C-alpha positions in Angstrom: 91.2 150.1 81.6 88.3 152.0 79.3 87.7 151.0 75.7 85.3 152.4 73.5 81.8 150.8 73.6 80.4 147.6 70.8 77.2 148.9 69.5 74.7 146.7 69.7 71.7 147.3 67.3 68.4 145.2 68.2 66.7 144.0 65.2 64.1 141.9 67.1 63.0 141.5 70.8 59.7 139.4 71.2 58.6 137.0 74.4 60.3 134.0 72.5 63.3 136.0 71.0 66.0 138.4 71.1 68.0 139.1 68.0 71.1 141.6 68.1 73.8 142.5 65.8 76.7 143.9 67.5 79.5 145.7 66.1 83.4 146.5 67.6 85.4 149.0 66.6 89.1 148.2 67.0 89.5 147.5 70.9 86.3 148.3 72.0 83.8 145.9 73.8 80.8 144.7 75.2 81.6 145.7 78.5 81.1 142.7 82.0 78.0 141.2 81.8 75.7 137.9 82.2 74.1 136.2 80.0 70.1 135.9 81.8 69.3 133.5 78.3 70.5 130.7 76.2 72.3 132.0 72.9 73.7 131.4 69.6 76.1 134.0 68.2 76.8 134.0 64.3 80.0 135.8 63.3 79.7 138.2 60.2 83.8 138.1 59.3 86.9 136.2 60.0 88.4 137.1 63.2 89.3 136.7 66.5 87.4 137.8 70.4 89.5 138.4 73.7 87.2 136.8 76.2 87.6 138.4 79.8 86.4 136.6 83.0 86.6 135.9 86.3 88.4 132.4 85.2 90.9 134.2 83.4 91.5 135.8 79.5 91.6 133.8 76.4 91.1 134.3 72.7 88.7 132.9 70.5 88.9 132.2 66.5 85.5 133.0 64.8 84.4 132.1 61.3 82.0 134.1 58.8 78.8 132.0 59.4 80.3 128.9 61.9 77.7 129.7 64.4 78.1 128.2 68.0 75.7 127.9 71.3 76.3 128.8 74.9 73.6 128.3 77.9 72.7 131.2 80.2 75.0 132.4 82.5 77.9 132.9 81.1 79.7 136.3 82.4 82.4 137.6 81.0 83.5 140.9 78.4 83.9 140.0 75.2 86.7 142.2 73.1 87.2 142.9 69.5 91.6 142.3 69.1 91.5 142.8 65.7 92.8 145.8 63.3 89.7 145.7 62.0 85.7 146.5 62.6 84.1 143.3 64.0 80.4 142.0 63.8 78.2 138.8 65.2 74.6 138.2 65.5 73.4 137.4 68.7 70.4 135.1 69.0 68.9 135.1 72.7 66.3 132.7 73.1 63.9 133.4 75.7 61.8 130.9 78.1 58.6 130.1 75.4 55.2 131.9 76.0 52.7 130.1 78.1 
C-alpha cells in the first residue's frame, strides 16, 4: 500500500542528541524503520497513530505534551490515522561523547 510520506524536519543533530519534528498529513507514514537510539516522543496534538510492526498492527492514543520513551531497536511504520494533520517531536539520545 502506497502512502504519502510524513515530513521530518531535523532541528538539532549533534554528537549527543537528534531532535526531529515529524508532521503527518492524514494517511501519511514514516515508512518502516528501526530505531538506532533510545528516544522520547513529545506529541504536539491530541490524536491517534497506527503502528505497524512484524508483530502486527495497533493503534495508540497520544495527548499533546504527554511524552513517552522507548529503547533502541523498535522497528515499525507509524501512520497518521486521524482526519487531520498530526505532529510530534522525537528526541533521539545518542551515546555520550567520549
